[in-house]
Structures are given as structure tokens and as C-alpha cells.
Steps between C-alpha positions, in 0.01 A plus 500: 500500500501597134394256227424547132176307441366467147710796390388727783715605797333412830611616842378257765474604864606155619756262353385188322737206495360258238319500167202345682483796738506737202210314340307510828571872542353576157210255541606265222397135548808278472318234300426752221837677489807489281795696636833623369757627749775708340410345161519139629183289518412382851363148545156528665600232749778729621304825548524465879875421487622747236646806672445857386729791577478876494518620139386173338294503181190281508256428219170338601247357258171383648292260294125562486248246379215589276298384212 
């Protein structure tokens, strides 16, 4: 499976079927993530239901706390 993640082409050895699986694959906690799929924002409550396909473009922003 080929995805473009944060502007970088990634070849994955196994297919991922949802945005949630993509976040898990890259170790991004769902609660701290904002995701765009093909330039459309994905509701965090739908990460596990939003399908991804070969060739999709995904932008992931992970929020980090600090002070």
C-alpha cells in the first residue's frame, strides 16, 4: 500500500483500512491528533470508520503539551 503522509511517500508492507489504523501504525495517539485525508478534515470520532485507500494523501498533526 502506498500513502503520502505529511508530504512523504510511504510504502507499507500491509494494507491499512482506516485513518485509525494509520495513526496506530505511526504511533500517534488518537486523542492528540488532527487529520486531513485528501485535504478534507476528518472528525476524530470517525478515525476508526474513515476508510483509506492506496494513493491517499494524509496530513497528521499531533498536539504536544508543554509549558
